[in-house]
C-alpha positions in Angstrom: 0.0 0.0 0.0 1.3 3.4 -0.8 2.2 5.6 2.1 0.5 8.8 2.9 2.4 11.9 1.9 2.1 14.2 5.0 4.2 17.2 4.5 5.8 18.8 7.6 5.0 22.3 6.2 1.7 23.9 5.6 2.2 23.8 1.8 -0.8 24.0 -0.5 -1.4 20.9 -2.7 -0.2 20.8 -6.3 -3.7 21.7 -7.5 -4.4 24.5 -5.0 -3.5 27.2 -7.4 -5.9 25.9 -9.9 -8.6 25.5 -7.2 -8.1 29.2 -6.3 -8.5 30.2 -9.9 -11.5 28.2 -10.9 -14.8 30.0 -11.0 -17.8 28.9 -9.0 -19.8 28.5 -12.2 -17.1 26.3 -13.7 -17.0 24.1 -10.6 -20.8 23.8 -10.6 -20.9 23.0 -14.3 -18.2 20.4 -14.2 -18.9 18.8 -10.8 -19.6 15.1 -11.3 -19.6 12.0 -9.1 -16.4 10.2 -10.2 -15.7 6.9 -8.4 -12.9 5.1 -10.2 -9.5 5.9 -8.7 -6.0 4.6 -9.0 -5.7 1.1 -7.6 -9.3 0.2 -8.0 -10.9 -2.8 -9.7 -14.4 -2.8 -11.1 -14.9 -6.5 -11.2 -17.7 -7.2 -13.6 -20.2 -5.8 -16.1 -19.8 -3.7 -19.2 -17.4 -1.3 -17.3 -15.1 -4.0 -15.8 -11.6 -2.6 -15.5 -8.5 -3.0 -13.3 -6.3 0.0 -12.7 -2.7 -0.4 -13.7 -1.7 2.1 -11.1 -1.1 1.7 -7.4 -3.2 3.7 -4.9 -1.9 7.3 -4.3 -3.2 8.7 -1.0 -4.3 12.3 -0.7 -1.7 14.6 0.8 -2.5 16.2 4.2 -2.8 19.5 2.4 -5.4 18.1 0.0 -7.4 16.7 2.9 -7.1 20.0 4.7 -8.6 21.9 1.8 -11.5 19.4 1.6 -12.1 19.6 5.4 -12.1 23.4 5.2 -14.7 23.3 2.4 -16.8 21.0 4.6 -16.6 22.7 7.9 -13.9 25.4 8.0 -14.3 28.0 10.8 -14.6 31.3 8.9 -15.5 34.0 11.4 -18.3 35.4 13.6 -21.9 34.8 12.7 -23.7 38.0 12.1 -26.8 37.2 14.2 -28.8 40.0 12.4 -32.1 39.1 13.9 -35.1 40.7 15.7 -33.7 40.5 19.3 -36.8 41.2 21.4 -38.9 38.9 23.5 -41.4 38.3 20.7 -39.0 38.6 17.8 -37.3 35.3 18.3 -33.7 36.4 17.9 -32.6 34.6 21.0 -33.2 31.2 19.2 -29.5 31.4 18.3 -27.1 29.4 20.4 -23.8 30.2 18.7 -21.9 33.2 17.3 -19.3 31.4 15.1 -19.7 30.7 11.4 -18.4 27.9 9.2 -18.2 27.3 5.5 -21.7 25.9 5.6 -24.8 27.4 7.2 -26.1 25.9 10.5 -29.5 26.2 12.0 -29.4 28.6 15.0 -25.6 28.8 14.5 -25.4 25.6 16.6 -22.8 23.8 14.4 -24.3 20.4 15.4 -22.7 18.4 12.6 -19.2 17.0 13.2 -16.8 15.6 10.6 -14.8 12.5 10.7 -11.9 12.1 8.2 -10.7 8.5 7.5 -7.7 7.3 5.4 -5.3 4.4 5.4 -3.1 5.7 8.2 -5.7 7.1 10.6 -9.2 8.1 11.6 -9.6 11.7 12.9 -12.4 13.9 14.2 -12.4 17.6 13.1 -13.5 19.4 16.2 -16.5 21.7 16.0 -16.2 25.3 17.3 -17.6 24.7 20.7 -15.2 21.8 21.3 -12.3 24.1 20.9 -10.9 26.5 23.5 -12.4 29.9 23.0 -8.9 31.4 22.8 -8.0 29.1 19.8 -10.8 30.2 17.6 -9.4 33.6 16.4 -6.1 31.9 15.5 -7.9 29.2 13.5 -10.0 31.7 11.7 -6.9 33.8 10.9 -5.1 30.7 9.5 -8.0 30.1 7.2 -8.1 33.7 6.1 -4.4 33.6 5.0 -4.7 30.2 3.4 -2.8 28.2 6.0 -5.4 25.4 5.7 -3.1 22.5 6.7 -2.1 24.2 10.0 -5.8 25.0 10.8 -6.7 21.4 10.0 -4.0 20.1 12.4 -5.2 22.3 15.2 -8.8 21.2 14.9 -8.4 17.4 14.5 -8.0 14.7 17.1 -7.0 11.2 16.3 -9.5 8.5 17.0 -7.7 5.4 15.8 -4.7 4.3 13.7 -5.7 3.1 10.3 -9.0 3.1 8.5 -12.2 2.7 10.5 -15.3 1.6 8.7 -18.3 -0.7 9.1 -18.9 -3.7 6.8 -19.9 -3.0 3.3 -22.6 -5.8 3.2 -26.3 -4.8 3.2 -27.7 -3.1 5.1 -24.5 -1.4 6.4 -24.1 -0.3 2.8 -25.8 -0.9 -0.5 -24.5 -3.3 -3.2 -23.8 -0.5 -5.7 -21.1 0.9 -3.5 -19.4 -2.4 -2.4 -16.7 -2.5 -5.1 -15.3 1.0 -4.4 -16.1 1.6 -0.7 -13.1 2.5 1.5 -10.6 1.6 -1.2 -6.9 2.0 -0.4 -5.6 5.4 -1.2 -9.0 7.2 -0.8 -10.0 9.5 2.0 -13.5 9.3 3.5 -15.3 12.3 4.9 -18.2 11.3 7.2 -20.5 14.0 8.6 -22.1 13.0 11.9 -25.3 14.6 13.1 -25.9 15.3 16.8 -29.6 15.9 17.3 -30.1 16.8 20.9 -28.7 20.4 20.9 -31.0 21.4 18.0 -33.9 19.5 19.6 -33.6 21.2 23.0 -32.8 24.6 21.6 -35.8 24.3 19.3 -38.0 23.3 22.3 -37.0 26.5 24.1 -38.4 28.4 21.1 -41.6 26.5 20.3 -42.6 26.0 24.0 -42.3 29.7 24.8 -45.0 32.2 25.4 -44.9 33.6 21.9 -45.1 30.3 19.9 -46.9 28.2 22.4 -46.8 24.8 20.6 -48.5 21.9 22.4 -47.1 18.4 21.8 -48.9 15.1 21.9 -47.5 11.6 22.1 -48.8 9.6 19.1 -47.5 6.4 20.7 -49.6 6.9 23.8 -53.0 7.5 22.4 -52.2 11.1 21.5 -52.1 12.1 25.2 -50.2 15.3 26.1 -46.4 14.6 26.2 -45.9 15.8 29.8 -47.4 19.2 29.0 -51.0 18.9 30.3 -50.5 21.5 33.1 -49.1 24.0 30.6 -52.2 23.8 28.3 -54.0 27.1 27.7 -57.3 25.3 28.4 -55.9 24.8 32.0 -54.5 28.4 32.3 -51.1 27.7 30.8 -49.3 29.3 27.9 -49.3 26.4 25.3 -52.1 26.4 22.7 -53.8 23.0 23.0 -56.8 23.9 20.7 -56.1 21.8 17.6 -58.1 24.2 15.4 -55.4 26.9 15.9 -52.6 25.0 14.2 -50.2 24.7 17.0 -50.7 21.1 18.2 -48.1 18.7 16.9 -46.8 15.2 17.8 -43.5 14.0 19.1 -42.8 12.4 15.7 -43.4 15.7 13.8 -41.1 17.6 16.1 -38.3 15.0 15.8 -38.7 14.7 12.0 -38.2 18.5 11.8 -35.1 18.3 13.9 -33.6 15.5 11.9 -34.3 17.1 8.6 -33.0 20.5 9.7 -29.7 19.0 10.8 -29.4 16.7 7.8 -29.6 19.7 5.5 -26.4 20.9 7.1 -24.8 17.5 6.1 -26.0 18.1 2.6 -24.3 21.4 2.4 -21.0 19.8 3.6 -21.3 17.2 0.9 -21.9 19.8 -1.8 -18.9 21.8 -0.7 -16.8 18.6 -0.7 -17.9 17.9 -4.2 -17.1 21.4 -5.4 -13.6 21.4 -3.7 -12.9 17.9 -5.2 -13.8 19.3 -8.6 -11.6 22.4 -8.1 -8.6 20.2 -7.1 -9.1 17.8 -10.0 -9.9 14.9 -7.7 -12.4 12.1 -8.0 -15.1 12.1 -5.4 -18.7 11.0 -4.8 -21.3 10.9 -2.0 -22.4 7.5 -0.9 -24.6 5.6 1.5 -23.8 5.8 5.2 -27.3 5.6 6.7 -27.1 2.9 9.3 -28.3 3.5 12.9 -25.3 1.9 14.6 -22.8 0.5 12.1 -20.6 3.6 11.8 -20.7 4.4 15.5 -19.5 0.9 16.4 -16.7 1.2 13.9 -15.6 4.6 15.2 -15.6 3.3 18.8 -18.6 5.3 20.2 -19.8 4.4 23.6 -22.9 2.4 22.9 -26.2 1.7 24.7 -28.7 -1.0 23.9 -32.3 -1.9 24.5 -34.8 -4.5 23.2 -36.1 -3.8 19.7 -39.7 -3.8 21.1 -38.9 -0.8 23.4 -36.6 0.8 20.8 -39.6 1.1 18.3 -42.1 2.0 21.1 -44.2 -1.1 20.8 -47.2 -1.5 23.1 -47.4 -4.1 25.8 -49.1 -6.7 23.6 -46.6 -6.5 20.7 -43.7 -6.5 23.2 -45.1 -9.7 24.8 -45.6 -11.4 21.5 -42.1 -10.4 20.2 -40.5 -11.9 23.4 -42.6 -15.0 23.2 -41.6 -15.6 19.6 -38.0 -14.6 20.2 -38.3 -11.8 17.7 -37.1 -9.1 20.1 -33.3 -8.7 19.4 -31.2 -6.2 21.3 -30.6 -3.0 19.3 -27.4 -1.0 19.9 -27.4 2.8 19.7 -24.7 5.5 20.1 -24.4 7.4 23.4 -21.2 9.5 22.8 -17.6 9.5 21.7 -14.8 9.3 24.2 -11.0 8.8 23.9 -8.4 8.6 26.6 -10.8 9.9 29.3 -11.8 12.9 27.1 -15.4 13.3 25.9 -15.2 14.4 22.2 -18.9 14.3 21.2 -21.8 14.1 23.6 -25.5 14.6 23.5 -27.5 16.8 25.9 -28.9 13.8 27.6 -27.9 11.1 30.2 -25.3 9.6 30.8 -23.5 12.9 30.2 -26.0 14.8 32.3 -27.6 13.6 35.5 -31.1 14.1 34.1 -32.8 15.6 31.1 -33.7 18.7 33.2 -30.0 19.2 33.8 -29.4 19.0 30.0 -32.1 21.6 29.4 -30.5 23.9 32.0 -27.1 23.4 30.3 -28.4 24.5 26.9 -30.0 27.6 28.5 -26.7 28.3 30.3 -24.8 28.1 27.0 -27.0 30.9 25.8 -27.7 33.0 28.9 -25.3 31.8 31.6 -22.4 34.1 32.7 -20.2 33.0 29.8 -23.1 32.3 27.5 -23.1 33.5 23.9 -25.5 36.3 24.7 -23.7 37.3 27.9 -20.0 37.1 28.7 -19.2 34.9 25.7 -20.2 37.5 23.0 -16.9 39.4 22.9 -15.7 37.6 19.8 -18.9 38.3 17.8 -19.4 40.6 14.8 -21.1 43.5 16.6 -19.2 46.7 17.1 -20.6 47.0 20.7 -21.4 43.4 21.8 -22.3 44.3 25.3 -24.9 46.9 24.2 -26.5 44.3 22.0 -26.5 41.3 24.3 -27.5 43.3 27.3 -30.8 44.0 25.5 -31.5 40.4 24.4 -34.0 38.8 26.8 -33.3 35.4 28.3 -35.6 32.4 27.9 -38.3 32.6 30.6 -38.5 30.2 33.5 -42.0 29.2 32.4 -40.6 28.1 29.1 -37.8 26.2 30.7 -40.3 24.5 33.0 -42.4 23.4 30.0 -39.3 22.0 28.2 -38.2 20.1 31.3 -41.6 18.6 31.7 -41.7 17.4 28.1 -38.2 15.9 28.0 -38.6 14.2 31.4 -41.8 12.6 30.0 -40.0 11.4 26.9 -37.0 10.0 28.9 -39.2 8.4 31.5 -41.5 6.7 29.0 -39.0 5.7 26.3 -35.6 5.6 28.1 -33.8 7.7 25.5 -33.8 11.1 23.8 -34.8 11.5 21.0 -37.6 8.9 20.8 -37.6 8.0 17.1 -33.9 8.3 16.3 -30.6 7.9 18.1 -28.9 11.1 19.4 -26.2 10.7 16.7 -26.9 9.9 13.0 -25.0 9.4 9.8 -26.7 9.7 6.4 -24.1 10.0 3.6 -20.3 10.1 3.4 -18.0 11.4 0.7 -15.1 9.4 -0.7 -12.2 11.2 -2.5 -9.2 10.0 -4.4 -6.9 10.5 -7.3 -8.8 9.7 -10.5 -7.5 6.9 -12.9 -7.9 8.7 -16.3 -7.4 5.5 -18.2 -10.7 4.1 -17.0 -12.6 7.1 -18.2 -10.7 7.3 -21.5 -11.5 3.7 -22.2 -15.3 4.0 -21.6 -16.3 7.6 -21.8 -16.3 10.6 -24.0 -13.3 13.0 -23.4 -15.4 15.6 -21.6 -16.0 13.1 -18.7 -12.8 14.5 -17.2 -11.8 18.1 -16.9 -8.3 19.2 -17.6 -7.8 19.5 -13.8 -8.5 15.7 -13.4 -6.1 15.0 -16.3 -3.4 17.1 -14.8 -3.9 15.5 -11.4 -3.6 12.0 -13.0 -0.4 13.0 -14.7 1.0 14.3 -11.4 0.0 11.3 -9.4 1.4 9.0 -12.1 4.8 10.1 -10.9 4.1 9.4 -7.2 5.9 6.6 -5.4 4.4 3.1 -5.7 3.2 3.5 -9.3 2.7 0.2 -11.1 2.7 0.6 -14.9 
């Protein structure tokens, strides 16, 4: 196997000059999913082909540019919102921007980068020391992407971490190319609880007043009965006024909102791969626990009957028929005593109420983003702005705590319908084998950038011609 070419300097990759010069319109027009890289074999069918060239791993600098495209920290979020009690501006829970947009500026999606020599997590802004953020932003602004990448990543494992490629861990169409030697794999990882709790602080407040029912419990109030307007509370429980929803509807919205952020990462990865003249394509990574086991997450488990919320009769029948297997699910990511990724839920908080309080403190505690932690924001006079932003009310926090304690008490996890962490798609990148495309495709299947990259990589160590 060819060795990874990690430069000791923060030098740009060979194609970086071309990447800087390519127009956005050109990248959009010429972006394609290209799968066949050096060292690959497509074993059968009308496109069967075996590469004559050994794998050529991406350089650290190439990976750094791709990681920056996916989740580079770029500067302060502008937070140009209506910051009054009824205006909703305090829905934000972050003041740092990345290369992709993020709901409420939460930056909930993490990125794992995997190659033949190691598996790394690229830390999100809130996992980095506050003092490090200005330096990382400045490195990106002056083009020192490799150094920024080094400061953000933490090693999870030596070598390539990946789940099996057999169904349903993957799909058959990907099996021939998945995790091939020499490629780098970029895996966005959703964390749902921050968005969930922050959203609840908005929709269960006095100005939105949503009322949530549990569709798995005969559409009874999900811990919120005493907050119903019909009982003198502030939540609108009259279904004719359009503010009554179910747990599933709330969690589907959270999941879709966060997954859109993954999609933006994948699009940026595709555009950067195109600009660098590399092959790359998004592919299936939608398995509830396969990736998390492969990455060494701390795992929990429960019987399938409880995991899917079955009633007592189906649960009894499943156990009787021995159709109630144990389902694993991710709890958090830890290495060497350090918690790298955690949800706002037990076991990382003593209770769901404590998790809600932690989210509120991130926003309005002494060092919260709307209090002492706003100094690095984009406003000219941060104190004057944040001092006028109202905190979430205690009545709202009480309603959120009642809801989440109901969910945890009844279902034993949070969220109900999905694990706290989720993968959907990954993005695999490598050096294209131009001979495959020249054999089967019209010349325009490759841009001149891919052809130049192939010519450069053909002179790399380990070439078999």
